[in-house]
Backbone as ProteinMPNN parsed JSONL, in Angstrom:
{"seq_chain_A": "MSLRYAILAILTAAPLTGYETAKRFEGSVGHVWHAPDSQIYPELRRMEAEALVEGREERWGPKGTKTRYYITAAGEAAFRDWMATPLKYAPWRDVAHMQAAYFEWTDPESVRMHLEQHAAHYTEQIAQWSSQVQAIESHEHPMIAARLERYPAEQHERIVAFKAFAYEGLIRLAQAEVDWAHSGLELLERLDADVPAADAGD", "coords_chain_A": {"N_chain_A": [[-10.38, 59.234, -77.204], [-13.127, 56.957, -77.221], [-16.309, 56.241, -78.725], [-17.853, 54.688, -77.038], [-17.313, 55.335, -74.346], [-18.424, 57.826, -74.115], [-21.1, 57.125, -74.403], [-21.407, 55.445, -72.17], [-21.014, 57.338, -70.216], [-23.39, 58.865, -70.478], [-25.265, 56.918, -69.722], [-24.716, 56.564, -67.087], [-26.266, 58.29, -65.864], [-28.929, 57.645, -66.208], [-31.02, 54.781, -67.151], [-31.538, 54.126, -70.618], [-33.342, 54.082, -73.758], [-32.269, 53.135, -77.1], [-33.04, 55.164, -78.881], [-33.529, 57.289, -77.006], [-31.017, 57.566, -75.968], [-29.524, 58.482, -78.251], [-30.736, 60.993, -78.522], [-30.267, 62.214, -76.049], [-27.546, 62.219, -76.211], [-26.99, 64.019, -78.237], [-27.766, 66.421, -77.045], [-26.011, 66.679, -74.968], [-23.207, 65.214, -74.174], [-22.669, 65.224, -76.842], [-21.863, 67.834, -77.467], [-19.182, 67.884, -77.016], [-18.135, 65.651, -78.044], [-18.805, 64.638, -81.094], [-21.1, 62.492, -82.657], [-22.881, 60.674, -85.125], [-26.247, 59.352, -85.178], [-26.234, 56.938, -86.612], [-23.856, 55.745, -85.752], [-24.147, 55.34, -83.051], [-26.225, 53.489, -82.351], [-25.228, 50.896, -83.378], [-22.963, 50.76, -81.769], [-24.004, 50.601, -79.227], [-25.08, 47.995, -79.355], [-22.753, 46.524, -79.631], [-21.544, 47.082, -77.205], [-23.4, 45.816, -75.486], [-23.012, 43.183, -76.223], [-20.479, 42.896, -75.087], [-21.026, 42.983, -72.473], [-21.003, 45.432, -71.161], [-23.197, 47.04, -71.059], [-26.64, 46.379, -70.332], [-29.363, 45.18, -72.072], [-32.779, 45.508, -71.799], [-35.914, 44.229, -72.562], [-38.911, 46.048, -73.07], [-42.421, 46.69, -72.884], [-44.053, 48.384, -75.464], [-46.444, 50.427, -76.505], [-49.431, 48.884, -77.841], [-48.686, 46.402, -78.987], [-46.005, 46.495, -79.442], [-42.465, 46.405, -78.606], [-39.533, 47.769, -76.895], [-36.046, 48.307, -76.404], [-34.389, 48.918, -73.411], [-31.441, 50.275, -72.118], [-29.202, 49.499, -69.62], [-26.479, 50.462, -67.598], [-23.907, 48.259, -66.672], [-22.207, 46.614, -63.841], [-19.724, 45.969, -64.93], [-19.601, 47.808, -66.973], [-19.529, 50.216, -65.481], [-17.112, 49.876, -64.241], [-15.335, 49.899, -66.408], [-15.738, 52.489, -67.282], [-14.859, 53.907, -65.133], [-12.069, 53.136, -65.148], [-11.315, 54.241, -67.566], [-11.589, 56.923, -67.028], [-9.546, 57.241, -65.218], [-7.384, 57.028, -66.761], [-4.456, 58.511, -68.318], [-4.669, 61.041, -70.825], [-4.0, 60.639, -74.328], [-2.773, 62.848, -76.46], [-3.83, 63.866, -79.634], [-2.09, 64.607, -82.675], [-1.904, 68.054, -83.729], [-4.37, 69.436, -85.772], [-5.587, 71.808, -87.826], [-7.524, 73.455, -90.042], [-8.356, 76.159, -90.375], [-6.325, 77.745, -89.229], [-4.168, 76.82, -90.649], [-4.784, 77.754, -93.298], [-4.693, 80.432, -92.663], [-2.05, 80.929, -92.376], [-1.196, 81.25, -94.947], [-2.428, 83.352, -96.177], [-1.487, 85.34, -97.819], [-1.664, 84.338, -100.333], [-4.13, 84.752, -101.376], [-6.892, 87.026, -102.101], [-7.629, 90.215, -100.354], [-10.45, 90.333, -99.844], [-11.29, 87.7, -99.719], [-9.726, 86.843, -97.557], [-10.875, 88.487, -95.543], [-13.535, 87.332, -95.561], [-13.053, 84.64, -94.659], [-12.121, 85.26, -92.034], [-14.222, 86.59, -90.851], [-16.247, 84.642, -91.038], [-15.152, 82.719, -89.384], [-15.071, 84.015, -86.872], [-17.846, 84.444, -86.625], [-18.815, 81.777, -86.524], [-17.679, 80.718, -84.105], [-18.685, 82.561, -82.228], [-21.315, 81.862, -82.345], [-21.086, 79.31, -81.252], [-20.34, 79.964, -78.638], [-22.642, 81.145, -77.685], [-24.363, 78.928, -77.611], [-23.032, 77.116, -75.855], [-22.921, 78.716, -73.588], [-25.608, 78.796, -72.986], [-25.99, 76.167, -72.268], [-24.459, 75.982, -69.916], [-25.962, 77.656, -68.298], [-28.314, 76.19, -68.114], [-27.342, 73.907, -66.889], [-26.414, 74.879, -64.372], [-28.746, 75.856, -63.364], [-30.104, 73.583, -62.925], [-31.882, 72.746, -64.829], [-31.367, 71.394, -67.096], [-32.075, 68.395, -68.77], [-30.466, 66.026, -68.506], [-28.894, 66.612, -66.309], [-30.886, 66.941, -64.329], [-31.804, 64.319, -64.251], [-29.567, 63.029, -63.358], [-28.975, 64.22, -60.865], [-31.202, 63.339, -59.473], [-30.691, 60.631, -59.22], [-28.322, 60.412, -57.768], [-26.706, 60.852, -54.513], [-27.395, 63.749, -52.371], [-25.109, 64.935, -51.394], [-23.336, 64.802, -53.362], [-24.165, 66.404, -55.403], [-23.203, 69.127, -55.749], [-20.597, 68.756, -56.829], [-21.201, 67.294, -59.198], [-22.66, 69.19, -60.677], [-20.814, 71.337, -60.823], [-18.522, 70.376, -62.195], [-19.613, 69.661, -64.644], [-20.395, 72.185, -65.625], [-17.953, 73.379, -65.626], [-16.59, 71.995, -67.743], [-17.935, 73.014, -70.014], [-17.381, 75.689, -69.71], [-14.704, 75.735, -70.279], [-14.753, 75.126, -73.016], [-16.037, 77.45, -73.889], [-14.072, 79.366, -73.307], [-12.054, 78.612, -75.052], [-13.403, 78.984, -77.528], [-13.854, 81.779, -77.372], [-11.213, 82.778, -77.512], [-10.627, 82.053, -80.167], [-12.491, 83.709, -81.496], [-11.363, 86.27, -80.707], [-8.901, 85.934, -81.969], [-9.634, 85.89, -84.703], [-10.693, 88.424, -84.886], [-8.389, 89.971, -84.425], [-7.022, 89.278, -86.674], [-8.472, 90.523, -88.653], [-7.894, 93.091, -88.008], [-5.223, 93.129, -88.479], [-5.245, 92.661, -91.286], [-6.456, 95.049, -92.173], [-4.342, 96.877, -91.38], [-2.285, 95.954, -92.992], [-3.259, 96.347, -95.545], [-3.431, 99.011, -95.553], [-0.792, 99.727, -95.673], [-0.073, 99.232, -98.214], [1.157, 100.676, -101.136], [-0.627, 103.032, -103.141], [-0.25, 102.816, -105.925], [0.444, 100.235, -106.249], [-1.628, 98.769, -105.485], [-3.445, 97.5, -107.302], [-1.895, 95.55, -108.407]], "CA_chain_A": [[-11.693, 58.798, -76.605], [-14.007, 56.268, -78.138], [-17.716, 56.515, -78.567], [-18.516, 53.879, -76.041], [-17.221, 56.054, -73.065], [-19.455, 58.89, -74.12], [-22.382, 56.474, -74.172], [-21.369, 55.04, -70.78], [-21.229, 58.533, -69.398], [-24.806, 59.179, -70.427], [-26.011, 55.869, -69.022], [-24.499, 56.67, -65.656], [-27.351, 59.244, -65.37], [-30.262, 56.899, -66.15], [-31.175, 53.828, -68.272], [-32.223, 54.79, -71.777], [-33.48, 53.302, -75.017], [-31.327, 53.587, -78.085], [-33.503, 56.446, -79.33], [-33.297, 58.288, -75.969], [-29.59, 57.7, -75.893], [-29.097, 59.274, -79.28], [-31.255, 62.345, -78.313], [-29.533, 62.819, -74.967], [-26.243, 62.448, -76.619], [-26.972, 65.279, -79.059], [-27.947, 67.562, -76.138], [-25.074, 66.686, -73.81], [-21.822, 64.922, -74.583], [-22.422, 65.581, -78.219], [-21.229, 69.117, -77.691], [-17.734, 67.761, -76.898], [-17.779, 64.387, -78.844], [-19.877, 64.445, -82.063], [-21.293, 61.199, -83.291], [-24.227, 60.532, -85.668], [-27.095, 58.242, -84.675], [-25.802, 55.67, -87.2], [-22.751, 55.138, -84.983], [-24.564, 55.184, -81.656], [-26.943, 52.228, -82.255], [-24.388, 49.69, -83.456], [-22.078, 50.716, -80.62], [-24.805, 50.031, -78.049], [-25.19, 46.586, -79.491], [-21.427, 45.94, -79.318], [-21.355, 47.177, -75.797], [-24.209, 44.823, -74.876], [-22.268, 41.852, -76.41], [-19.348, 42.899, -74.171], [-21.543, 43.044, -71.131], [-20.879, 46.757, -70.612], [-24.615, 47.412, -70.803], [-27.653, 45.256, -70.409], [-30.6, 45.561, -72.802], [-33.967, 44.887, -71.303], [-37.072, 44.53, -73.429], [-40.044, 46.689, -72.421], [-43.595, 46.79, -73.694], [-44.195, 49.737, -75.996], [-47.677, 50.418, -77.261], [-50.282, 47.706, -77.663], [-48.055, 45.192, -79.358], [-44.58, 46.637, -79.673], [-41.457, 46.361, -77.538], [-38.313, 48.508, -77.105], [-34.921, 47.946, -75.527], [-33.773, 49.965, -72.501], [-30.104, 49.925, -71.772], [-28.734, 49.758, -68.338], [-25.022, 50.281, -67.477], [-23.664, 47.129, -65.816], [-21.046, 46.769, -63.007], [-18.509, 45.959, -65.755], [-19.521, 49.061, -67.622], [-19.037, 51.275, -64.592], [-15.637, 49.666, -64.006], [-14.669, 50.307, -67.606], [-15.793, 53.967, -67.362], [-13.894, 54.483, -64.114], [-10.724, 52.904, -65.678], [-11.048, 55.221, -68.653], [-11.485, 58.272, -66.342], [-8.283, 57.328, -64.564], [-6.315, 56.856, -67.773], [-4.014, 59.742, -68.86], [-4.951, 61.179, -72.217], [-3.019, 60.626, -75.387], [-3.213, 63.939, -77.271], [-3.642, 63.683, -81.068], [-1.363, 65.721, -83.39], [-2.793, 69.122, -84.002], [-4.833, 69.716, -87.168], [-6.553, 72.995, -87.821], [-7.563, 74.045, -91.314], [-8.442, 77.625, -90.383], [-5.02, 78.327, -88.951], [-3.327, 76.543, -91.771], [-5.099, 78.722, -94.407], [-4.295, 81.802, -92.278], [-0.574, 81.059, -92.565], [-0.893, 81.419, -96.385], [-3.395, 84.323, -96.649], [-0.943, 86.114, -98.883], [-1.962, 83.742, -101.688], [-5.522, 85.119, -101.879], [-7.192, 88.508, -102.042], [-8.116, 90.684, -99.03], [-11.828, 90.031, -99.691], [-11.324, 86.313, -99.295], [-9.214, 86.813, -96.104], [-11.906, 88.995, -94.711], [-14.588, 86.378, -95.547], [-12.579, 83.564, -93.827], [-11.989, 85.606, -90.673], [-15.59, 86.858, -90.403], [-16.915, 83.388, -90.869], [-14.551, 82.137, -88.218], [-15.622, 84.75, -85.711], [-19.362, 84.161, -86.441], [-18.985, 80.43, -86.01], [-17.37, 80.594, -82.671], [-19.635, 83.377, -81.53], [-22.533, 81.059, -82.104], [-20.724, 78.288, -80.287], [-20.261, 80.541, -77.311], [-24.016, 81.318, -77.248], [-24.923, 77.576, -77.36], [-22.397, 76.56, -74.64], [-23.385, 79.532, -72.449], [-26.966, 78.337, -72.631], [-25.833, 74.902, -71.623], [-24.002, 76.285, -68.544], [-27.087, 78.195, -67.523], [-29.296, 75.034, -67.906], [-26.738, 73.011, -65.892], [-26.302, 75.541, -63.075], [-30.079, 75.987, -62.817], [-30.557, 72.135, -62.873], [-33.027, 72.604, -65.848], [-30.898, 70.435, -68.214], [-32.746, 67.073, -68.468], [-29.469, 65.081, -68.032], [-28.536, 67.034, -64.966], [-31.984, 66.566, -63.459], [-31.842, 62.864, -63.997], [-28.364, 62.599, -62.579], [-29.176, 64.625, -59.472], [-32.209, 62.533, -58.897], [-30.147, 59.348, -58.971], [-27.077, 60.418, -56.859], [-26.938, 61.502, -53.181], [-27.371, 65.17, -52.377], [-23.77, 65.464, -51.142], [-22.513, 64.774, -54.633], [-24.782, 67.332, -56.361], [-22.39, 70.322, -56.064], [-19.534, 68.32, -57.681], [-21.753, 66.974, -60.451], [-23.02, 70.392, -61.402], [-19.604, 72.161, -61.01], [-17.665, 69.71, -63.206], [-20.33, 69.77, -65.941], [-20.295, 73.55, -66.063], [-16.466, 73.573, -65.865], [-16.321, 71.519, -69.061], [-18.491, 73.953, -71.01], [-16.688, 76.955, -69.582], [-13.477, 75.504, -71.025], [-15.133, 75.313, -74.425], [-16.374, 78.88, -74.061], [-12.816, 80.116, -73.35], [-11.405, 78.324, -76.311], [-14.07, 79.657, -78.572], [-13.562, 83.212, -77.306], [-9.921, 82.912, -78.058], [-10.8, 81.981, -81.649], [-13.121, 84.959, -81.83], [-10.36, 87.27, -80.627], [-7.832, 85.822, -82.958], [-10.157, 86.299, -85.92], [-10.813, 90.0, -84.865], [-7.009, 90.522, -84.557], [-6.693, 89.029, -88.09], [-9.174, 91.545, -89.413], [-7.114, 94.389, -87.761], [-3.959, 92.947, -89.253], [-5.565, 92.847, -92.657], [-6.606, 96.44, -92.408], [-3.119, 97.49, -91.397], [-1.434, 95.569, -94.154], [-3.793, 96.965, -96.733], [-3.18, 100.526, -95.492], [0.595, 99.931, -95.988], [0.199, 98.991, -99.624], [1.133, 101.942, -101.927], [-1.784, 103.167, -103.994], [0.164, 102.436, -107.254], [0.616, 98.773, -106.256], [-2.848, 98.081, -104.976], [-4.142, 96.729, -108.33], [-1.025, 94.562, -109.043]], "C_chain_A": [[-12.516, 58.051, -77.623], [-15.411, 56.578, -77.782], [-18.357, 55.831, -77.38], [-18.446, 54.627, -74.627], [-18.173, 57.169, -72.989], [-20.778, 58.318, -73.848], [-22.499, 55.989, -72.686], [-21.627, 56.206, -69.858], [-22.651, 58.95, -69.337], [-25.634, 58.189, -69.607], [-25.781, 55.86, -67.474], [-25.6, 57.596, -64.961], [-28.699, 58.512, -65.206], [-30.247, 55.901, -67.293], [-31.973, 54.42, -69.4], [-32.35, 53.83, -72.904], [-32.466, 53.88, -75.966], [-31.754, 54.988, -78.586], [-33.224, 57.572, -78.318], [-31.782, 58.603, -75.831], [-28.988, 58.693, -76.972], [-29.492, 60.765, -79.048], [-30.537, 63.017, -77.142], [-28.125, 63.125, -75.258], [-26.023, 63.736, -77.364], [-27.053, 66.454, -78.097], [-27.008, 67.618, -74.99], [-23.68, 66.466, -74.252], [-21.604, 65.179, -76.038], [-21.851, 66.922, -78.496], [-19.638, 69.021, -77.555], [-17.224, 66.522, -77.663], [-18.929, 64.088, -79.849], [-19.907, 62.954, -82.546], [-22.705, 61.134, -83.898], [-24.947, 59.358, -85.128], [-26.65, 56.869, -85.331], [-24.596, 54.975, -86.607], [-23.226, 54.675, -83.627], [-25.258, 53.8, -81.467], [-26.054, 51.006, -82.358], [-23.404, 49.627, -82.272], [-22.738, 50.207, -79.339], [-24.89, 48.528, -78.092], [-23.854, 45.922, -79.207], [-21.187, 45.99, -77.812], [-22.244, 46.153, -75.023], [-23.584, 43.413, -75.027], [-21.121, 41.748, -75.522], [-19.723, 43.049, -72.767], [-21.282, 44.369, -70.352], [-22.177, 47.371, -70.269], [-25.473, 46.28, -70.948], [-28.923, 45.788, -71.072], [-31.787, 44.808, -72.245], [-35.155, 45.242, -72.137], [-38.217, 45.038, -72.57], [-41.205, 46.82, -73.395], [-43.674, 48.321, -74.161], [-45.381, 49.746, -76.999], [-48.423, 49.113, -77.042], [-49.552, 46.419, -77.99], [-46.501, 45.221, -79.421], [-43.715, 46.463, -78.401], [-40.234, 47.323, -77.865], [-37.275, 48.034, -76.078], [-34.437, 49.094, -74.724], [-32.457, 49.473, -72.111], [-29.711, 50.393, -70.431], [-27.201, 49.532, -68.299], [-24.87, 49.158, -66.406], [-22.474, 47.501, -64.852], [-19.815, 46.807, -63.855], [-18.436, 47.213, -66.577], [-19.032, 50.226, -66.762], [-17.613, 51.14, -64.327], [-14.868, 50.185, -65.167], [-14.641, 51.89, -67.657], [-14.853, 54.56, -66.298], [-12.465, 54.299, -64.536], [-10.351, 54.027, -66.648], [-10.811, 56.598, -68.018], [-10.113, 58.413, -65.653], [-7.074, 57.202, -65.482], [-5.842, 58.208, -68.32], [-4.353, 59.82, -70.362], [-3.771, 61.122, -73.118], [-3.442, 61.623, -76.444], [-2.928, 63.589, -78.698], [-2.816, 64.837, -81.595], [-2.388, 66.764, -83.825], [-3.106, 69.249, -85.491], [-5.829, 70.852, -87.122], [-6.505, 73.656, -89.22], [-7.582, 75.489, -91.348], [-7.086, 78.245, -90.178], [-4.029, 77.942, -90.009], [-3.537, 77.45, -92.956], [-4.578, 80.063, -93.964], [-2.812, 81.991, -92.523], [-0.198, 81.382, -94.033], [-1.918, 82.47, -96.942], [-2.801, 85.277, -97.751], [-1.192, 85.563, -100.31], [-3.393, 84.016, -102.132], [-5.735, 86.587, -101.675], [-7.692, 88.879, -100.743], [-9.614, 90.402, -98.897], [-12.034, 88.588, -99.15], [-10.797, 86.145, -97.862], [-10.241, 87.314, -95.22], [-13.059, 88.047, -94.503], [-14.252, 85.208, -94.563], [-12.602, 84.006, -92.376], [-13.337, 85.941, -90.104], [-16.367, 85.709, -90.089], [-16.441, 82.673, -89.589], [-15.051, 82.765, -86.916], [-17.075, 84.451, -85.515], [-19.546, 82.726, -85.912], [-18.71, 80.271, -84.571], [-18.208, 81.472, -81.749], [-20.955, 82.609, -81.268], [-22.267, 79.916, -81.141], [-20.809, 78.787, -78.87], [-21.689, 80.676, -76.834], [-24.64, 79.948, -76.86], [-24.387, 77.067, -76.059], [-22.719, 77.404, -73.464], [-24.793, 79.14, -71.984], [-26.875, 77.022, -71.915], [-25.442, 75.104, -70.207], [-25.148, 76.836, -67.758], [-28.046, 77.033, -67.181], [-28.655, 74.101, -66.858], [-26.801, 73.573, -64.519], [-27.738, 75.719, -62.474], [-30.811, 74.643, -62.556], [-31.779, 71.933, -63.796], [-32.616, 71.623, -66.949], [-31.463, 69.066, -67.832], [-31.764, 66.019, -67.933], [-29.014, 65.371, -66.619], [-29.619, 66.708, -63.909], [-32.012, 65.197, -63.141], [-30.669, 62.446, -63.11], [-28.523, 63.01, -61.138], [-30.257, 63.833, -58.748], [-31.684, 61.125, -58.456], [-29.032, 59.317, -57.94], [-27.407, 61.186, -55.585], [-26.706, 62.95, -53.256], [-25.924, 65.754, -52.109], [-22.887, 65.465, -52.3], [-23.036, 65.786, -55.677], [-23.838, 68.53, -56.741], [-21.264, 69.905, -57.055], [-20.038, 68.007, -59.082], [-22.039, 68.21, -61.279], [-21.74, 71.271, -61.788], [-18.74, 71.64, -62.123], [-18.317, 69.879, -64.571], [-20.193, 71.16, -66.481], [-18.831, 73.932, -66.4], [-16.097, 73.141, -67.259], [-16.709, 72.491, -70.132], [-17.784, 75.224, -70.892], [-15.303, 76.894, -70.247], [-13.708, 75.646, -72.495], [-15.398, 76.8, -74.762], [-15.05, 79.688, -74.137], [-12.098, 79.838, -74.594], [-12.007, 79.059, -77.505], [-13.838, 81.176, -78.527], [-12.169, 83.577, -77.754], [-9.843, 82.873, -79.506], [-11.407, 83.192, -82.135], [-12.082, 86.1, -81.861], [-9.289, 87.19, -81.67], [-8.337, 86.202, -84.362], [-10.288, 87.87, -86.062], [-9.424, 90.567, -85.074], [-6.526, 90.324, -86.035], [-7.219, 90.203, -88.958], [-8.341, 92.898, -89.238], [-5.811, 94.294, -88.52], [-4.124, 93.22, -90.733], [-5.699, 94.342, -93.015], [-5.257, 97.273, -92.371], [-2.183, 97.182, -92.617], [-1.899, 96.203, -95.456], [-3.473, 98.429, -96.742], [-1.708, 100.772, -95.905], [0.904, 99.735, -97.444], [0.074, 100.295, -100.43], [-0.008, 101.918, -102.941], [-1.408, 102.627, -105.473], [0.218, 100.889, -107.42], [-0.65, 98.011, -105.928], [-3.506, 97.189, -105.949], [-3.168, 95.618, -108.871], [-1.404, 93.174, -108.641]], "O_chain_A": [[-12.598, 58.468, -78.778], [-15.705, 57.101, -76.707], [-19.304, 56.351, -76.79], [-19.39, 54.552, -73.841], [-18.703, 57.461, -71.917], [-21.564, 58.93, -73.124], [-23.55, 56.116, -72.059], [-22.347, 56.098, -68.864], [-23.126, 59.356, -68.276], [-26.569, 58.566, -68.9], [-26.527, 55.252, -66.706], [-25.783, 57.64, -63.744], [-29.458, 58.714, -64.258], [-29.561, 56.112, -68.293], [-32.958, 55.125, -69.182], [-31.58, 52.877, -73.02], [-31.878, 54.933, -75.724], [-30.92, 55.886, -78.699], [-32.756, 58.65, -78.685], [-31.371, 59.742, -75.61], [-28.145, 59.546, -76.694], [-28.708, 61.671, -79.331], [-30.227, 64.207, -77.194], [-27.527, 64.062, -74.728], [-25.035, 64.444, -77.168], [-26.396, 67.46, -78.369], [-27.139, 68.474, -74.115], [-23.005, 67.406, -74.67], [-20.459, 65.342, -76.461], [-21.393, 67.183, -79.608], [-18.909, 69.94, -77.926], [-16.023, 66.379, -77.892], [-19.887, 63.391, -79.517], [-18.883, 62.315, -82.787], [-23.657, 61.516, -83.218], [-24.308, 58.422, -84.648], [-26.69, 55.819, -84.69], [-24.324, 53.807, -86.887], [-22.721, 53.677, -83.113], [-24.922, 53.049, -80.552], [-26.123, 50.139, -81.486], [-23.057, 48.534, -81.826], [-22.143, 49.51, -78.516], [-24.793, 47.848, -77.07], [-23.821, 44.853, -78.597], [-20.68, 45.033, -77.226], [-21.818, 45.68, -73.97], [-23.62, 42.589, -74.113], [-20.742, 40.63, -75.171], [-18.858, 43.227, -71.91], [-21.328, 44.425, -69.123], [-22.284, 48.136, -69.311], [-25.131, 45.297, -71.604], [-29.478, 46.787, -70.615], [-31.786, 43.577, -72.229], [-35.401, 46.418, -72.404], [-38.464, 44.526, -71.479], [-41.001, 47.037, -74.59], [-43.424, 49.279, -73.43], [-45.337, 49.196, -78.099], [-48.078, 48.333, -76.155], [-49.781, 45.414, -77.317], [-45.816, 44.198, -79.448], [-44.226, 46.388, -77.283], [-39.989, 47.616, -79.036], [-37.601, 47.449, -75.046], [-34.102, 50.145, -75.271], [-32.339, 48.294, -71.779], [-29.864, 51.572, -70.112], [-26.689, 48.57, -68.871], [-25.587, 49.119, -65.406], [-21.834, 48.539, -65.018], [-18.911, 47.592, -63.567], [-17.336, 47.677, -66.875], [-18.264, 51.082, -67.2], [-16.911, 52.142, -64.192], [-13.848, 50.849, -64.982], [-13.635, 52.494, -68.03], [-14.163, 55.554, -66.525], [-11.665, 55.21, -64.321], [-9.29, 54.647, -66.579], [-9.923, 57.339, -68.441], [-9.582, 59.515, -65.514], [-5.922, 57.26, -65.053], [-6.676, 59.004, -68.752], [-4.33, 58.813, -71.07], [-2.663, 61.504, -72.739], [-4.337, 61.343, -77.242], [-1.858, 63.048, -78.977], [-2.836, 65.928, -81.026], [-3.517, 66.464, -84.214], [-2.219, 69.178, -86.342], [-6.825, 70.785, -86.401], [-5.536, 74.346, -89.537], [-6.937, 76.092, -92.206], [-6.725, 79.184, -90.887], [-3.094, 78.705, -90.251], [-2.564, 77.883, -93.572], [-4.054, 80.803, -94.797], [-2.367, 83.093, -92.844], [0.944, 81.734, -94.329], [-2.215, 82.421, -98.136], [-3.543, 85.919, -98.494], [-0.96, 86.233, -101.316], [-3.808, 83.536, -103.187], [-4.88, 87.3, -101.148], [-8.162, 88.011, -100.008], [-10.02, 90.229, -97.748], [-12.843, 88.339, -98.255], [-11.362, 85.395, -97.065], [-10.523, 86.682, -94.202], [-13.549, 87.937, -93.378], [-15.088, 84.843, -93.736], [-13.05, 83.236, -91.526], [-13.596, 85.605, -88.949], [-17.074, 85.66, -89.082], [-17.235, 82.111, -88.835], [-15.408, 82.057, -85.975], [-17.521, 84.226, -84.39], [-20.32, 82.488, -84.985], [-19.533, 79.686, -83.867], [-18.405, 81.124, -80.584], [-21.58, 82.682, -80.21], [-23.114, 79.585, -80.311], [-21.307, 78.084, -77.991], [-21.963, 80.358, -75.677], [-25.368, 79.86, -75.87], [-25.161, 76.622, -75.212], [-22.797, 76.859, -72.363], [-25.117, 79.15, -70.796], [-27.66, 76.789, -70.995], [-26.021, 74.468, -69.327], [-25.284, 76.481, -66.587], [-28.522, 76.939, -66.05], [-29.371, 73.558, -66.017], [-27.185, 72.881, -63.577], [-27.913, 75.729, -61.256], [-31.934, 74.592, -62.055], [-32.603, 71.05, -63.557], [-33.474, 71.088, -67.651], [-31.334, 68.639, -66.684], [-32.108, 65.224, -67.058], [-28.78, 64.455, -65.832], [-29.329, 66.276, -62.793], [-32.202, 64.809, -61.989], [-30.808, 61.602, -62.225], [-28.229, 62.212, -60.248], [-30.208, 63.686, -57.527], [-32.157, 60.536, -57.485], [-28.818, 58.288, -57.299], [-28.276, 62.058, -55.58], [-25.922, 63.408, -54.087], [-25.589, 66.863, -52.525], [-21.803, 66.048, -52.273], [-22.405, 65.987, -56.715], [-23.713, 68.877, -57.916], [-21.006, 70.628, -58.018], [-19.403, 68.393, -60.063], [-21.694, 68.265, -62.459], [-21.638, 71.828, -62.881], [-18.263, 72.429, -62.937], [-17.641, 70.205, -65.546], [-19.906, 71.335, -67.666], [-18.553, 74.695, -67.325], [-15.348, 73.854, -67.928], [-15.936, 72.772, -71.047], [-17.568, 75.862, -71.922], [-14.8, 77.912, -70.723], [-12.886, 76.262, -73.174], [-15.001, 77.293, -75.818], [-14.939, 80.601, -74.955], [-11.548, 80.767, -75.186], [-11.32, 79.645, -78.341], [-13.643, 81.788, -79.577], [-11.987, 84.641, -78.345], [-9.044, 83.609, -80.085], [-10.927, 83.739, -83.128], [-11.929, 86.794, -82.866], [-8.82, 88.199, -82.195], [-7.578, 86.772, -85.146], [-10.051, 88.484, -87.102], [-9.263, 91.538, -85.813], [-5.73, 91.11, -86.549], [-6.537, 90.757, -89.821], [-8.147, 93.672, -90.175], [-5.356, 95.264, -89.126], [-3.306, 93.89, -91.364], [-5.143, 94.821, -94.003], [-5.05, 98.194, -93.162], [-1.45, 98.025, -93.134], [-1.107, 96.548, -96.333], [-3.267, 99.029, -97.797], [-1.377, 101.844, -96.412], [2.014, 100.03, -97.888], [-0.974, 100.941, -100.414], [-0.302, 100.876, -103.526], [-2.267, 102.039, -106.13], [0.068, 100.338, -108.51], [-0.731, 96.792, -106.072], [-4.096, 96.188, -105.542], [-3.585, 94.824, -109.714], [-0.777, 92.21, -109.082]]}, "name": "protein", "num_of_chains": 1, "seq": "MSLRYAILAILTAAPLTGYETAKRFEGSVGHVWHAPDSQIYPELRRMEAEALVEGREERWGPKGTKTRYYITAAGEAAFRDWMATPLKYAPWRDVAHMQAAYFEWTDPESVRMHLEQHAAHYTEQIAQWSSQVQAIESHEHPMIAARLERYPAEQHERIVAFKAFAYEGLIRLAQAEVDWAHSGLELLERLDADVPAADAGD"}
């Protein structure tokens, strides 16, 4: 997935300035596709050059102006084409699981530290994503509110359900990582218990 499709997804809800796009990105698709502001602004300009979005100057303050970006018909077509394209899955890379495969090379305290940090990280992610699901289902999320205002009522259930579904998938993945880390701590305890007292300091 490239950054432009994440931006197009946001702009299907409402026209936004570059600043608003970056902020909405952080609070919505940024949970599944991270990108810093330094990438978003140049990509918007490239998309405008390719006629995927249209930038319209608006008055801002007494003398200033700002550009608001609107998704074009070409942008909507590109987004629909991308949505209909099968995914190409990248080769798996996971530092935490790679380290875990060689835990025998470090001391039990370091193993415990790795696993506890892993569980804590994903527990925090679960809390964040659960909060997103609640905001989506209650229609309090600003992007959901904007999207529901723009699209017909008969589409509202699908809009909300699919957004929540995406986050629920993330929550399940995160919960599996928490469970895996906890099982690792149990494994460490069992392995340490099996070490004879005379060998424990070797």
